[in-house]
N, C-alpha and C positions, 0 to 999 in steps of 0.2 A: 506494499499501500505504500508507504511512504517515499518508494521508488518514483510510483504515478503520479504523487506530487511533485516530486521535484522534476517529472518532465512537465507537468502544465506549467509547472512556477519557470523554469525556464523557457518551453515556445510561449508563454505569456510576455517574458520578458522579448524573447525575439520578435515577437511581432511590435512593440512598446517601438522601437526599434524601428524598424522598417519602415514605423509610421511616421517618428520621428522626423528622420532622414530625408523621407517623403515631401513631407512638406514643408520643410529647407531647402528643399530643392538637392537632395544627394541623393547622391549614385546607395539602392540596397542593394547591387554590388559589394558594396565593401565589407571589408570583413569587420566582422563584429561579435567584439566575443560577448554572447549573452547567458551566457549557458550561468555562471557565477554571479552569486550576487558579493561580492565585491568590484567586478565588470560595471552593474548598473550601478553599482554607486557613484564610483566612479565619474557615470556620466549625473547624474544629481545635481546641484546647484547649493551647498550645504550656508542655510543663509549667514551661521556665526562664520566660515570660515569659505569665500567662495572659491580660493585663491585654490586650494584645498582639493578642488573637483577636479582636475587632469591627474591624470600622470604628468612625471613630474621629469620622464623621462622618454615626453613623445608626445611634441607639436600639439595641440588639440587639433580638429577637424575644422573644416570652416564649417559646417552642420554644427555643431558642436557649437561654433563662438554666434554663428546667427542666431542659437536660440537660449544662450544663456546670453548674446549682446540686448535682445528685445526682454527680458528679466531687467538689465541694466538700465535698458531707457526707463525701464517706467517711473524712473525717479529727473531722468529730464525735460520727460513731459509734461511736467508743471510748466516750464519755459515753453521747450518749444513745439507744443502739441502732441497729439496723441499720435497726427501720423509728418510731423515736423513739420507741417507751416506756420509757425513760426508763432507771437504771435504779436497785428499792426504794427505800430511803427515801434514797438522798443527790445522785439525780439526778432534776427532772424532766420529767414527759413533755414532748415534741412537739405532740404529738397531741394534740386537741383546747383545746389551750391558751389562755388569751385571749392572753397574754403573744405568742403568734407567732401568733395568727391577730386577734387583734386589730388595733389601732391601729400601721399600718407605722410610724413615728414611734419605738416605744417598740422594739419587734425590730429597729430598725436600728440603736437609742443600745443595747442587750444588744449586740453586735457590735462594734459600735466600741469602747465600752469596760470590756465588761466588767458582771458585778451581781456583789452576795454580799448574805449574808444570809440574813433569813427570809426565802422568799415562800411563797404558798397556790398552788397550783397543781392545779384540779380539788378543793377539798375537801380538798387533803391540803396540810401542812407538807411544805415544806425548808428546808436551810437549804443556799442554792442558793451557791456557788461559779463561775463564771465568768470565765476570763482577757480583755482586751481585745486582738480581730484587729482595731483601727484603727492599732493602734500598735509599738513598737519590731519585730516581725516582721507588719507589714501583710497583710494582704488587700485585694488594689483590690477599689476600688468595683465595677468588672464584678461581681469572685469573691462581692461581700458582696450584693448585690441577686438574683446567680446562685442562690446556695444561699437566701436568708432567701425566693427566688419559688418553690425547691424544692418548700421544709419545708412552703410556705406552700399550695401544691397536692395535700402529696402526701397519703397516709395516711386517706383522707377529711376532711385539710380543705379549706378550700373558701377563701381568700381573699385577693387582690386580691393581682396579681408589682407587686411592687418593682420602681423604676423604680432608674437606673442614676446617675439625677442627684436621685432623691434622700439615696441614697446619699453623690454629692457635698456637698450641701443642706445633710443633717445633721455630714458629715466639719466642713465650713469653721464650723458654729454650735459644737460640739461641742468642738474642737480648743482651746482651753487648759483642759479638763477634763484632770486627773490621776487623779481617784480611777475603783472600778466604782460602778456607780451601785446603788441600791437599790432595794425595792422600792414606796415610799413615793416617791423623787421621780421614780422610773418613769409611778408612776402621776399623776403629773402634765405628763405629758408628753401630749401630741396627737397 
């Protein structure tokens, strides 16, 4: 009886994994270990330590980053809107915004250190103030890669995913920075 239950649990986990991959545009032919509780647990978000939700020996898949990114984005939606549309004259949209869909280095820098001052987005001027999420109460490298991958691949945006390694490198590169970025400074980043 116990082996039948284990088999049923493994099948349920496999179906859930395939459904998540398919919903996020993933390839269900990817090899996914769904036979152990540990493998399923690695794919879920632990609310107290989301950075440990991914095995440290492997880069998370784009499918994983999209799912986790949607969860992290829930905190961003209060300013940027549920669908990245921004807020009237005060918060720039994320949909089709060059700062989001262009250089991933710029997008990473904005999330790590924040942004202030005037910025033109899609031909409209905003006086932007965005807090830093890389210091103080920081997001992990995985969370930043996840939310940026989600934003860059949602609502008609089709920019490349952001890697955890790129976020970690940017965090190291800009660790001495204590102020938010201006639009002019961000344009200088490649």
